[in-house]
FINU-334016 format. One record per residue (C-alpha): residue in three letters; z, x, y. Coordinates in steps of 0.1 Angstrom, whole numbers, plus 5000, padded with zeros to 4 digits. Last residue first. Example, Ala and Ser with C-alpha at 12.3 -4.5 7.8 and 13.67 -1.06 7.14 Angstrom:
<domis>
  sedren    up  east  north
     SER  5071  5137   4989
     ALA  5078  5123   4955
</domis>
This chain:
<domis>
  sedren    up  east  north
     VAL  6773  8047   3952
     GLU  6765  8067   3983
     GLY  6799  8075   3999
     VAL  6797  8113   3995
     ALA  6826  8113   3969
     GLU  6813  8082   3952
     PRO  6778  8098   3947
     ILE  6796  8129   3934
     ALA  6818  8112   3908
     ARG  6794  8085   3896
     ARG  6775  8103   3868
     TYR  6804  8120   3850
     ALA  6827  8089   3851
     ASN  6798  8067   3839
     GLU  6791  8093   3811
     ALA  6826  8090   3799
     GLU  6826  8052   3799
     ARG  6792  8051   3782
     VAL  6803  8076   3756
     SER  6832  8053   3748
     ILE  6864  8072   3741
     SER  6886  8084   3713
     ILE  6904  8117   3720
     GLU  6934  8132   3702
     GLY  6927  8119   3667
     GLY  6907  8149   3659
     ILE  6880  8143   3685
     ASN  6863  8109   3685
     LEU  6834  8104   3710
     LEU  6821  8068   3706
     GLY  6786  8054   3708
     ASN  6786  8043   3671
     GLY  6753  8061   3661
     ASN  6766  8093   3645
     VAL  6765  8130   3652
     SER  6787  8151   3629
     GLY  6819  8172   3627
     ILE  6834  8207   3631
     VAL  6812  8228   3609
     THR  6822  8264   3617
     ALA  6800  8294   3625
     PRO  6817  8327   3634
     VAL  6790  8353   3644
     GLY  6789  8385   3624
     ARG  6751  8388   3624
     SER  6747  8383   3587
     LYS  6773  8356   3587
     ALA  6754  8336   3613
     LEU  6722  8340   3593
     SER  6739  8327   3561
     LEU  6756  8298   3579
     ILE  6723  8287   3594
     THR  6704  8290   3561
     THR  6731  8269   3543
     LEU  6731  8243   3571
     ASN  6694  8237   3573
     GLU  6694  8206   3550
     PRO  6722  8191   3570
     ASN  6699  8187   3600
     THR  6714  8206   3629
     SER  6736  8205   3659
     ALA  6749  8233   3680
     ILE  6780  8237   3703
     VAL  6781  8273   3717
     ARG  6810  8297   3722
     SER  6809  8332   3737
     GLN  6839  8326   3761
     THR  6871  8307   3756
     GLU  6873  8280   3783
     GLY  6903  8259   3772
     PHE  6900  8221   3773
     LEU  6900  8210   3737
     SER  6917  8240   3720
     PHE  6942  8244   3749
     ASP  6950  8207   3749
     SER  6955  8207   3711
     ARG  6978  8237   3711
     LEU  6965  8264   3689
     GLN  6975  8272   3653
     ALA  6949  8248   3639
     ASN  6921  8271   3650
     VAL  6886  8256   3645
     TYR  6898  8220   3648
     ARG  6882  8197   3623
     ASP  6873  8160   3624
     ILE  6849  8158   3653
     THR  6832  8125   3652
     ALA  6802  8121   3675
     GLY  6785  8092   3692
     PHE  6749  8084   3699
     GLN  6732  8054   3715
     GLY  6749  8058   3748
     ARG  6716  8058   3768
     ASN  6708  8093   3753
     ASP  6712  8113   3785
     PHE  6748  8121   3775
     LEU  6761  8130   3740
     ALA  6758  8168   3745
     GLU  6778  8164   3778
     ALA  6807  8148   3758
     LEU  6807  8177   3733
     ALA  6807  8203   3761
     VAL  6835  8185   3780
     ALA  6857  8185   3749
     LEU  6850  8221   3740
     GLY  6858  8236   3774
     GLY  6861  8219   3808
     GLU  6839  8245   3825
     SER  6819  8264   3798
     CYS  6810  8257   3762
     ASP  6772  8264   3760
     HIS  6750  8237   3745
     ALA  6725  8240   3716
     SER  6704  8213   3701
     SER  6683  8204   3670
     ILE  6688  8236   3652
     LEU  6667  8255   3625
     SER  6633  8257   3642
     ARG  6629  8293   3628
     LYS  6621  8308   3662
     SER  6649  8287   3678
     PHE  6675  8298   3653
     ASP  6666  8335   3658
     VAL  6670  8331   3696
     LEU  6704  8316   3690
     LEU  6714  8344   3666
     ALA  6704  8370   3692
     GLN  6726  8353   3717
     LEU  6756  8352   3694
     SER  6751  8389   3685
     LYS  6750  8399   3722
     GLU  6782  8380   3729
     ALA  6799  8397   3700
     ALA  6790  8431   3715
     LEU  6801  8419   3749
     ASP  6835  8408   3737
     LEU  6849  8387   3766
     LEU  6885  8376   3771
     PRO  6890  8347   3795
     ALA  6902  8354   3830
     GLN  6940  8358   3833
     GLY  6963  8331   3846
     LEU  6962  8310   3877
     ILE  6938  8294   3902
     LYS  6959  8267   3918
     SER  6961  8229   3919
     MET  6985  8231   3888
     ARG  6972  8205   3863
     GLN  6937  8202   3877
     PHE  6934  8240   3880
     LEU  6946  8244   3844
     TYR  6919  8221   3832
     GLU  6892  8236   3853
     SER  6900  8269   3837
     GLY  6911  8301   3854
     GLY  6934  8310   3825
     VAL  6930  8283   3798
     GLU  6922  8304   3767
     GLY  6923  8284   3735
     LEU  6910  8312   3713
     GLU  6882  8294   3694
     ASP  6857  8319   3680
     GLY  6819  8316   3681
     LEU  6793  8291   3670
     LEU  6808  8256   3667
     LEU  6788  8234   3645
     ILE  6778  8197   3646
     ILE  6760  8182   3616
     ASP  6731  8158   3623
     GLY  6735  8123   3609
     SER  6723  8106   3640
     ARG  6696  8127   3657
     LYS  6690  8143   3691
     PHE  6722  8158   3704
     THR  6719  8173   3739
     SER  6712  8208   3750
     PRO  6675  8211   3742
     VAL  6660  8239   3722
     ALA  6626  8253   3734
     LEU  6603  8259   3704
     ARG  6572  8242   3720
     ALA  6574  8268   3748
     ASP  6564  8295   3724
     ASP  6573  8331   3734
     LEU  6603  8321   3754
     LEU  6612  8347   3781
     GLY  6644  8347   3800
     LEU  6652  8355   3837
     MET  6687  8353   3849
     GLY  6699  8348   3885
     ILE  6735  8360   3887
     VAL  6759  8350   3915
     PRO  6786  8374   3924
     THR  6812  8351   3940
     PRO  6844  8366   3952
     LEU  6863  8335   3963
     VAL  6857  8329   4000
     ALA  6877  8348   4025
     GLY  6904  8334   4048
     ASP  6914  8304   4069
     PRO  6897  8318   4101
     SER  6864  8318   4081
     GLU  6851  8345   4057
     ASN  6819  8354   4040
     TYR  6817  8388   4057
     PHE  6796  8403   4030
     SER  6763  8391   4015
     VAL  6746  8415   3992
     ASN  6711  8407   3979
     GLY  6689  8411   3949
     GLY  6671  8437   3929
     THR  6657  8441   3894
     VAL  6690  8445   3876
     PRO  6685  8454   3839
     THR  6691  8428   3812
     GLY  6697  8447   3779
     LEU  6728  8427   3769
     ILE  6749  8459   3766
     ARG  6737  8475   3798
     CYS  6736  8443   3817
     ALA  6772  8434   3807
     ASP  6788  8466   3818
     GLY  6767  8467   3851
     ILE  6778  8433   3860
     GLY  6814  8443   3854
     ALA  6810  8474   3876
     VAL  6796  8452   3903
     ALA  6826  8429   3900
     GLU  6850  8459   3902
     LYS  6834  8473   3933
     PHE  6833  8440   3951
     GLN  6869  8430   3942
     TRP  6880  8464   3954
     TYR  6861  8459   3987
     ILE  6879  8426   3992
     GLU  6913  8443   3987
     PRO  6904  8472   4009
     ASP  6894  8449   4038
     TYR  6866  8467   4056
     PRO  6842  8450   4032
     ASN  6849  8416   4048
     GLY  6845  8387   4023
     PHE  6822  8386   3993
     ASN  6789  8371   3980
     LEU  6768  8392   3957
     CYS  6734  8377   3951
     ASN  6719  8390   3918
     THR  6686  8394   3901
     ILE  6686  8397   3863
     ALA  6664  8408   3834
     VAL  6651  8398   3800
     PRO  6672  8372   3783
     ALA  6654  8361   3751
     ALA  6646  8324   3750
     GLY  6658  8300   3724
     THR  6671  8273   3748
     CYS  6707  8284   3740
     ALA  6696  8320   3748
     VAL  6690  8311   3785
     ASN  6724  8296   3787
     ARG  6739  8326   3770
     ALA  6722  8350   3795
     ALA  6737  8331   3824
     GLU  6771  8331   3807
     ALA  6770  8368   3799
     VAL  6760  8378   3834
     ALA  6787  8358   3851
     ILE  6812  8368   3823
     GLN  6807  8405   3830
     GLY  6813  8400   3867
     GLY  6844  8380   3859
     ARG  6856  8407   3836
     ARG  6854  8432   3864
     PRO  6867  8409   3891
     ASN  6897  8397   3871
     LEU  6915  8366   3885
     TYR  6891  8361   3915
     VAL  6861  8369   3893
     TYR  6872  8343   3868
     ARG  6876  8317   3896
     ALA  6841  8326   3908
     ASN  6824  8312   3878
     CYS  6789  8325   3883
     ASP  6755  8313   3872
     THR  6718  8309   3881
     LYS  6694  8301   3853
     LEU  6657  8304   3843
     VAL  6636  8302   3811
     LEU  6600  8313   3815
     ALA  6576  8297   3791
     LYS  6549  8311   3768
     LYS  6520  8294   3750
     THR  6496  8309   3776
     GLY  6471  8296   3802
     LYS  6499  8281   3823
     ILE  6533  8298   3820
     ARG  6555  8268   3812
     VAL  6588  8264   3830
     VAL  6621  8258   3811
     ALA  6652  8255   3832
     ALA  6685  8265   3816
     ASP  6711  8247   3794
     TYR  6683  8222   3786
     SER  6680  8185   3791
     ALA  6643  8176   3792
     PRO  6613  8176   3816
     ILE  6594  8208   3808
     THR  6585  8222   3842
     GLY  6549  8234   3846
     THR  6534  8203   3862
     ARG  6528  8219   3896
     VAL  6553  8195   3911
     MET  6578  8184   3884
     SER  6612  8194   3899
     ASP  6608  8177   3932
     TYR  6643  8180   3947
     GLN  6664  8152   3961
     ASP  6672  8140   3926
     TYR  6687  8174   3921
     VAL  6717  8169   3943
     TRP  6727  8133   3934
     ARG  6720  8143   3898
     LYS  6747  8169   3900
     CYS  6767  8155   3871
     ALA  6804  8163   3872
     VAL  6819  8197   3864
     THR  6825  8210   3899
     PRO  6828  8175   3914
     SER  6856  8167   3889
     SER  6847  8134   3872
     LEU  6842  8149   3838
     LEU  6875  8167   3840
     ASN  6894  8136   3850
     LEU  6877  8116   3822
     LEU  6887  8143   3797
     VAL  6923  8144   3809
     GLU  6925  8106   3808
     ASN  6913  8105   3772
     TYR  6939  8132   3764
     ASP  6967  8109   3774
     SER  7003  8124   3771
     PRO  6994  8158   3784
     PRO  7011  8189   3770
     THR  7038  8203   3793
     LEU  7026  8236   3808
     ALA  7050  8265   3803
     GLN  7028  8278   3775
     PRO  7003  8287   3802
     ASP  7026  8315   3813
     PHE  7017  8326   3849
     SER  7022  8363   3855
     ARG  6985  8368   3862
     VAL  6986  8348   3894
     GLU  7015  8367   3908
     ALA  7004  8402   3899
     LEU  6969  8395   3911
     TYR  6980  8384   3946
     ALA  6985  8419   3959
     PRO  6948  8427   3957
     ALA  6938  8460   3939
     LYS  6929  8487   3964
     ALA  6896  8499   3978
     GLU  6888  8521   4008
     ARG  6852  8520   4018
     ASP  6823  8540   4005
     TYR  6799  8542   4034
     VAL  6762  8549   4039
     PRO  6747  8549   4074
     ALA  6709  8544   4078
     GLY  6690  8577   4076
     GLY  6669  8568   4045
     GLY  6681  8549   4014
     LEU  6680  8516   4034
     VAL  6660  8521   4065
     LEU  6665  8531   4101
     THR  6665  8569   4102
     GLU  6632  8569   4083
     ALA  6614  8550   4110
     PRO  6618  8577   4137
     VAL  6622  8558   4170
     ASP  6602  8554   4202
     ALA  6609  8521   4219
     LYS  6598  8504   4251
     LEU  6569  8526   4261
     THR  6554  8508   4291
     GLY  6518  8496   4292
     GLY  6529  8460   4296
     GLN  6548  8463   4263
     TYR  6547  8493   4240
     VAL  6565  8501   4208
     LYS  6563  8535   4191
     VAL  6573  8538   4154
     ARG  6578  8575   4146
     ASP  6571  8595   4114
     GLY  6540  8614   4122
     GLU  6504  8604   4122
     VAL  6494  8569   4133
     VAL  6490  8534   4117
     GLU  6477  8509   4142
     GLY  6487  8482   4165
     ILE  6489  8445   4172
     ALA  6458  8433   4154
     VAL  6459  8395   4153
     ALA  6456  8370   4124
     HIS  6470  8337   4136
     LEU  6468  8308   4112
     ASP  6445  8277   4109
     TRP  6438  8282   4071
     LYS  6402  8291   4077
     ASP  6412  8313   4106
     PHE  6434  8333   4081
     ILE  6405  8340   4059
     LYS  6380  8348   4087
     LYS  6405  8370   4105
     ILE  6411  8390   4073
     ALA  6373  8394   4068
     ALA  6368  8405   4104
     GLU  6396  8431   4102
     ASP  6382  8445   4069
     THR  6363  8475   4085
     PRO  6395  8484   4104
     ASN  6413  8489   4071
     VAL  6443  8467   4068
     VAL  6481  8469   4072
     LEU  6497  8435   4073
     LEU  6529  8421   4088
     MET  6537  8385   4078
     ARG  6550  8354   4096
     GLU  6562  8320   4084
     GLN  6595  8320   4103
     SER  6606  8333   4137
     GLU  6632  8360   4132
     SER  6628  8376   4167
     LEU  6642  8411   4170
     MET  6610  8429   4181
     ILE  6598  8401   4203
     GLU  6632  8396   4219
     TYR  6638  8433   4227
     SER  6602  8436   4239
     SER  6609  8408   4264
     MET  6596  8373   4260
     GLU  6581  8360   4293
     GLU  6569  8327   4280
     GLU  6575  8311   4246
     ARG  6551  8305   4217
     LEU  6540  8341   4215
     PRO  6510  8357   4197
     VAL  6517  8394   4196
     ALA  6490  8413   4215
     ASP  6512  8423   4245
     LEU  6536  8438   4219
     ASP  6514  8468   4214
     LEU  6526  8486   4183
     ARG  6519  8522   4173
     MET  6530  8531   4138
     GLY  6541  8563   4120
     CYS  6537  8576   4085
     ASN  6557  8584   4054
     GLY  6544  8553   4036
     LYS  6578  8539   4027
     ALA  6591  8548   4061
     SER  6563  8530   4079
     MET  6566  8499   4058
     GLU  6604  8498   4063
     MET  6602  8503   4101
     SER  6573  8478   4107
     SER  6588  8451   4085
     CYS  6624  8455   4098
     THR  6615  8455   4135
     LEU  6589  8427   4133
     GLY  6615  8403   4119
     ALA  6651  8415   4118
     ALA  6657  8395   4086
     GLY  6624  8381   4073
     MET  6590  8392   4084
     ASP  6573  8394   4050
     GLN  6556  8426   4042
     ILE  6520  8436   4034
     GLY  6501  8468   4026
     VAL  6465  8480   4022
     ILE  6451  8444   4022
     ILE  6414  8439   4016
     GLY  6415  8435   3978
     ALA  6401  8399   3979
     GLN  6430  8389   3957
     ILE  6454  8400   3984
     ALA  6434  8381   4011
     GLU  6433  8349   3990
     LEU  6470  8352   3982
     THR  6479  8356   4019
     ALA  6458  8327   4030
     GLU  6471  8303   4003
     LEU  6508  8313   4010
     LEU  6504  8311   4048
     LEU  6490  8276   4045
     LYS  6520  8266   4024
     GLU  6542  8283   4050
     THR  6527  8263   4078
     PHE  6536  8231   4058
     PRO  6571  8244   4051
     ASP  6579  8248   4089
     GLY  6612  8266   4094
     VAL  6635  8271   4123
     GLN  6656  8302   4124
     VAL  6694  8302   4130
     SER  6704  8329   4156
     PRO  6700  8303   4184
     ARG  6729  8284   4166
     LYS  6752  8313   4173
     ALA  6774  8294   4197
     GLU  6787  8275   4167
     SER  6799  8308   4154
     LYS  6825  8312   4181
     GLU  6850  8292   4161
     SER  6847  8319   4134
     ILE  6824  8329   4106
     GLU  6827  8366   4099
     GLU  6801  8391   4108
     SER  6770  8406   4091
     ALA  6749  8375   4089
     PHE  6750  8373   4127
     THR  6737  8409   4127
     ALA  6707  8398   4107
     GLY  6701  8367   4128
     HIS  6700  8388   4159
     ILE  6672  8367   4173
     GLY  6666  8338   4149
     ASP  6646  8316   4173
     ARG  6632  8333   4204
     GLY  6595  8326   4196
     THR  6567  8344   4177
     SER  6536  8325   4167
     SER  6530  8316   4131
     GLY  6510  8334   4104
     VAL  6495  8369   4106
     ILE  6505  8400   4124
     MET  6481  8429   4120
     VAL  6486  8467   4119
     LEU  6452  8484   4118
     ASN  6444  8515   4098
     GLY  6438  8546   4119
     VAL  6460  8568   4097
     GLY  6461  8554   4062
     LYS  6494  8541   4050
     SER  6520  8513   4056
     ILE  6537  8499   4025
     ALA  6551  8467   4012
     ARG  6529  8466   3981
     ALA  6506  8439   3966
     VAL  6503  8431   3929
     ASN  6468  8417   3921
     GLY  6459  8439   3892
     HIS  6490  8431   3872
     LYS  6483  8394   3875
     VAL  6510  8375   3894
     ILE  6535  8348   3885
     GLY  6563  8336   3908
     VAL  6601  8330   3908
     ALA  6623  8320   3937
     MET  6661  8321   3942
     ALA  6682  8307   3971
     ASN  6719  8314   3975
     VAL  6737  8290   4000
     LEU  6774  8297   4001
     PRO  6796  8276   4023
     ASN  6818  8292   4049
     GLY  6844  8270   4065
     THR  6853  8250   4034
     TYR  6843  8277   4009
     SER  6879  8287   4000
     SER  6887  8250   3993
     ASP  6866  8251   3961
     PHE  6835  8231   3950
     TYR  6808  8245   3928
     VAL  6771  8236   3926
     GLU  6746  8251   3902
     GLY  6709  8255   3901
     ALA  6677  8247   3883
     VAL  6641  8235   3886
     THR  6632  8233   3922
     PRO  6595  8228   3919
     VAL  6573  8244   3945
     GLY  6550  8224   3968
     PHE  6558  8235   4003
     SER  6569  8200   4013
     ASN  6591  8196   3983
     GLY  6607  8231   3987
     TYR  6614  8226   4024
     ASP  6627  8190   4022
     GLY  6648  8197   3991
     ILE  6666  8228   4004
     GLY  6672  8212   4038
     LYS  6684  8180   4022
     VAL  6709  8199   4000
     ILE  6721  8218   4030
     GLY  6725  8188   4052
     LYS  6743  8167   4027
     PHE  6768  8194   4017
     LEU  6774  8205   4052
     TYR  6782  8170   4064
     ARG  6804  8164   4033
     VAL  6822  8196   4040
     ARG  6829  8186   4076
     ASP  6843  8153   4065
     ASN  6867  8169   4039
     THR  6873  8149   4007
     LEU  6843  8168   3993
     GLU  6864  8199   3988
     GLY  6848  8231   4001
     PHE  6812  8241   3992
     ARG  6793  8266   3970
     LEU  6756  8265   3962
     SER  6734  8284   3937
     ASN  6697  8278   3940
     LEU  6665  8277   3920
     ALA  6628  8277   3929
     ALA  6598  8277   3906
     ILE  6561  8285   3903
     PRO  6556  8308   3933
     ARG  6522  8325   3933
     ALA  6526  8362   3931
     GLY  6508  8387   3954
     MET  6540  8405   3962
     THR  6541  8388   3996
     PHE  6540  8356   3975
     ILE  6575  8363   3962
     ASP  6593  8375   3993
     ARG  6577  8346   4012
     LEU  6594  8322   3988
     ILE  6627  8338   3995
     GLY  6623  8333   4032
     GLY  6612  8297   4030
     VAL  6642  8287   4008
     GLY  6666  8304   4032
     THR  6647  8287   4060
     ALA  6655  8253   4046
     ALA  6692  8262   4040
     GLY  6698  8273   4076
     GLN  6676  8246   4089
     TYR  6696  8218   4074
     PRO  6731  8234   4075
     GLU  6731  8246   4111
     VAL  6764  8264   4116
     ALA  6774  8271   4080
     SER  6738  8273   4068
     PRO  6730  8302   4092
     HIS  6760  8320   4077
     ASN  6752  8315   4041
     HIS  6715  8322   4038
     SER  6718  8343   4006
     GLU  6690  8359   3985
     ILE  6677  8357   3950
     LYS  6646  8374   3936
     PHE  6617  8370   3912
     ALA  6582  8384   3906
     VAL  6570  8377   3870
     ALA  6541  8398   3856
     LEU  6510  8389   3838
     GLY  6484  8410   3818
     ASP  6490  8390   3787
     GLY  6525  8404   3785
     ILE  6557  8394   3804
     ASP  6560  8425   3827
     VAL  6588  8421   3852
     LEU  6586  8426   3890
     GLY  6617  8425   3912
     ALA  6611  8413   3948
     ASN  6601  8427   3982
     GLU  6594  8461   3967
     GLU  6614  8493   3957
     GLY  6648  8476   3958
     ALA  6652  8477   3920
     SER  6624  8498   3904
     VAL  6590  8484   3899
     LEU  6571  8474   3868
     LEU  6602  8465   3848
     ARG  6595  8456   3811
     GLU  6607  8489   3796
     GLY  6639  8489   3816
     SER  6653  8504   3848
     ARG  6679  8494   3873
     PRO  6712  8497   3854
     LEU  6738  8493   3882
     THR  6755  8524   3897
     LYS  6731  8524   3927
     LEU  6747  8492   3938
     ILE  6780  8510   3946
     ALA  6764  8535   3970
     ILE  6743  8507   3985
     SER  6773  8485   3993
     ASN  6789  8493   4027
     LYS  6757  8505   4044
     TYR  6736  8476   4029
     SER  6711  8485   4057
     CYS  6696  8451   4065
     HIS  6725  8426   4061
     GLU  6752  8452   4068
     SER  6737  8459   4102
     TRP  6721  8493   4107
     MET  6686  8477   4110
     VAL  6699  8450   4134
     SER  6718  8473   4157
     TYR  6693  8501   4155
     ILE  6665  8479   4167
     GLY  6686  8462   4194
     LEU  6696  8496   4208
     GLU  6660  8506   4207
     THR  6650  8476   4228
     TYR  6678  8484   4253
     THR  6666  8519   4256
     PRO  6685  8545   4236
     THR  6705  8573   4254
     ARG  6690  8607   4245
     ASP  6686  8631   4216
     LEU  6671  8602   4197
     ILE  6689  8611   4164
     VAL  6720  8625   4182
     LEU  6724  8594   4205
     VAL  6719  8572   4175
     LYS  6747  8590   4156
     ARG  6770  8585   4186
     TYR  6763  8548   4183
     GLU  6772  8549   4147
     GLU  6805  8566   4153
     GLU  6814  8541   4180
     THR  6806  8513   4156
     LEU  6775  8492   4160
     GLY  6779  8454   4162
     HIS  6758  8447   4192
     GLU  6789  8442   4214
     LEU  6799  8477   4203
     ALA  6766  8491   4215
     LEU  6771  8474   4248
     ASP  6805  8490   4252
     LEU  6791  8524   4242
     ASP  6764  8524   4268
     VAL  6729  8509   4274
     VAL  6724  8495   4309
     PRO  6713  8459   4307
     GLU  6677  8450   4311
     ILE  6666  8430   4342
     GLN  6638  8406   4335
     GLY  6607  8403   4356
     LEU  6585  8412   4327
     SER  6607  8443   4322
     GLN  6626  8461   4350
     ASN  6650  8488   4339
     MET  6685  8492   4354
</domis>
C-alpha cells in the first residue's frame, strides 16, 4: 500500500475498478494506456472522466447525428462550455441546459441550487453576463409525502440560488407523473449576453503559462458526483449525500464579477468552470483541447479541510471554482482582480510540453495521464448499445379512443383539467423566483419569456418544453413535438426560433428498450431541427434516471432560443379587448392519444402520439412571426395540454374576470365534441384580432397554406361559452386553475 499524508491508499485492482463504476473492459483499456497499474488517484480520474456523465460514452455517437451548425452559430456544439449564437449588433447569446437530477433526489435543496450555480458558471465562463435562467422540472404525484418534500425543496433551492445571485428566473415548466416519484428531474438553463470580442475559450496553451485556481476553497463535498450521476437511484442513494455539492450564491456572484473583469481585461488565455469531476475534468479537457500538457502541484490548492488526499482534491466538486491559464506576466493582475472580490487566485501549476497531465502532492507524483485519453471525442470509450422497440408499445397503441363513453358534464371535465397539477397555474412555483431583477424581463402573459437586450430594440424569447407522454408513446414523434412546441411558443410571441439546447433524460442505456427510446427521440429532435432551422448548440445527456420502481418517462427537454427584432411587438397570450374576433390557426383533428383528458379518464398513458406535419408547423410559425411584424393580432396562445377548451380558458385568465368568450363554431363538426374540446392536435394556435384586420389575416394565412377559422369572439360577460357544451364562469375556472397546486402542498 502507498502512504499519502498519513492515509493508506487502497491497492488498485479489478475489483476496486468495478467499485468505481468502470467495466472490466474499460479497466483493461486503462492498463494498456498507462502500460502499468494505475495509482489510486489515476483510477479515480479515469472513473469520473469515463463515467457517462462526463464521457457521454453511450450517447455521443447518436448525438453526432443532430444538426449542429448554422449561420448564426459561432461555435460548434460541444466545442465550448455553452452554445454561442450571433444576434447582430456585435452581440452573441451563450445558452445551455443541464441536469442535476440525482443530487436533487437525495438532497433536494442543495441539489437544485448547485444545478443553477453550475449552469450559470458555464455561461459566464464564456465571458457572457447571465441575463436569464429557466428550468424544467418533473415530479411524482403531489399526493405523496416524499414528492411534496422534494417539490418544495427543489423549488426553494432554485429560487434561493437564483435570487441571491441576481439573475431573473423567467420561464420553465413543471410536470407530474408517478414515474418521477423516486427520481425527480431538475433541468436548469441559463442564458447570457457577450460581445463578440470578449468571448473566452476553455483551452490550455502556451508552454510556461501558469495554471491558476480561482474562487472558493476546495473541500470534500461532491466527490464522485459525476459517477453518482451515472448510476440508478436506489435505497443506497441516501448514503451518497456527500456526493451532493453545497453552493454559495453570494460567492458565485463575486466570482462572476471577477471573472468577467479579468476576461474583459484580456489577461486570460483559457478558462473553464470546475463542474462535474472538478479539477480533473477542467485540467484534462483544457489540456486536450490545446494539445499540450499540464503540471499540477496540489500542495498549492487552497483547501478548507485538513489532510485531503490527491484523490480527493482531484475529484472534489466544491462549487464556485474556476481553472485559469494565464501568462506569468499577468499573474499579479489576476491576483489583484480576484483579491478585490475576496476570492482565491492561486497558481497551482503550469502548461508544459507533451500531452500528459502530471499531478504532484508532497513532492510525490500521484498521477501521470495522457489528457486525450480521458475526454469526450478523444480516447474515452464510445458505445452504440443494443436497441429494440419496447414491448409496451403494442398494448398502449392498440387502445381505441372511440371506446370512451362521452362525458355527461363538460364543465366538470374542464374544471378537472384546469385543476390537474400538470395543467394548473404554477404561480406557487414562480412566485418564489425573482423574475424582474436586472429589469430586462417584460412583465406580461406570454407563451414564452421575453427578455430585453439592453442597448438595442431586440428581445430574446425563451422556452423549455417536452411532453414526455408523447415520447413514451412514440419517441421519434415525441422528440419532434418537443422541438415544434417549444418553437411554436416562441413564435406565438412573434419571435423567430433560432437554435436549441437540449437535456435528454432517460433510464439505463444498457436496457435495449430504453436505448431505443433514446435513439428514436434524438432522431425526432434532428428531424424537427432541420426543418424548423433550429440547430442544436449543445446540451446534456442524463441516463440512469431510474428508481426501484422503474425508469422515468423518456424526457428529452428542449430549451428554445428565439429572437424578436423589436420587443415592442411581442404578442401576449391572453385576450386584450372585448369585441375582438377569435380564430383557430391550424387543423382540428380531435386527437386524444397521450392527452391529459385521456389520462384523467383512464389513469394510463394510452393511444398514439398526435400527428405532426413539420412543413405545416413551419408555415404556421412563419405566419405568427409575420402577424407580429404587421401588428395584426392582439394575442396568440398555443393549444397544448388540455386542448382547445383549456387554451381558451387560459386566454381569458389574468384579466380579473372582466372578459368572456363565446365560441359558436366547431372547426370540424364530424368529430366528437369531447375530442374537439380536449384533444391535443398539434400545430394549433388560438389568436384574437380586431375585426378590421380579419381580411388581411385570412389572406396571409391562405397564402402560407395555414387553415384559419373564425370560431367566436371576446366579450365582457365573464363567461366562457363553447358551442352549447361548456358554459362556465371565468372566475370559477380561474379559481380552480390557481388553487390546485397550493391546495396540493397545503398552502392555501
